[in-house]
C-alpha positions, 0 to 999 in steps of 0.5 A: 490481490492478484497484482500481475493483472491490470484489472485487480481482483479482490478477494474475501481473505484480503478484506476480512480483516480490513472490514468493519463488524458493523458495516450495513453495506458489507455486513463484516465481509468487506466484499460487495459483488457490482456490476453485471459481470458479478465483480467483487469490488472493496466496501467502502469501509474496506478503503477507508481502512486502507486510506487510514494505515497509509495516511497514519504511516505519512504522519509518522514519517513527516514527524521523523524530521531527523531522518529526512535524506538518509540512504538506505540499503535494500536487497531486492528479491529475485534470481540476481539479488541486486542491492538498490539505494533509495529514501524511502521515506521520501518515495513514500511522501512522494507516492502518496502526493502524487496519487492523491493529485492523480485520482481527486478532483480539484474540490476534493484535493482542496479539502484534502490539502486543508484537512489531512495535510495542513491539518485544519479541523471542520470548522475552519475548513467549512469557512474556508471553503464555503461547505456546510458541515455534512457536506464537508463530512461526505467529501471526506469519506468520499476522499478516504474511499477513493485514496484507500482504493488508490492506494492498494491498487497502484501497480506495480508497487501499492502503498498498502500494505504499507509493510511491503512498500518499505521492504521493497519488495516487488509483489510478483517476486513474492509469487515466483514458483519454487525452484528445486535444486537437484543436488548429486547423489552419494556423500561428499567430502566436507574438505578436499584430501589433503597431500601427503608431504613427500 
């Protein structure tokens, strides 16, 4: 994924491991070509896999009640090696919910809230929202696809891959060119010469 530009470019190396082998649309590759420009887009099986990985981390954080409010120290990569402090668990939960508010419609957000946040099964959701079973599950799959893609394409700090989010590394920092130091030629003494006592 090229994160430097505003439009993200998906590659086969990123989607291949996430794609479902039995997917009828992408045949296990994870990419679909779309539009006149033949732009590569992730298959819905890849987006759902991304959503499920991010959602599993959200559930893990919410189950760790004792670790709320802990401030952690992070060393940011780069030329300055700054140290920052933050509450990564709370930031992840906030980002997860704010992205879902931004990209889902009102009806999708109601389903998302009842099913994913409150943990209601499909029977309760169908009764509460006035949906039949098929419509409910189609909406759930659509929510997973929309949110999965949004979690991976959010710039500059995507939620997926989850490990990179919690390490605090900026994506552009990871792609910085290596700087080679030019050392002076010739042997250098390991310690300064000792003065003779007068």
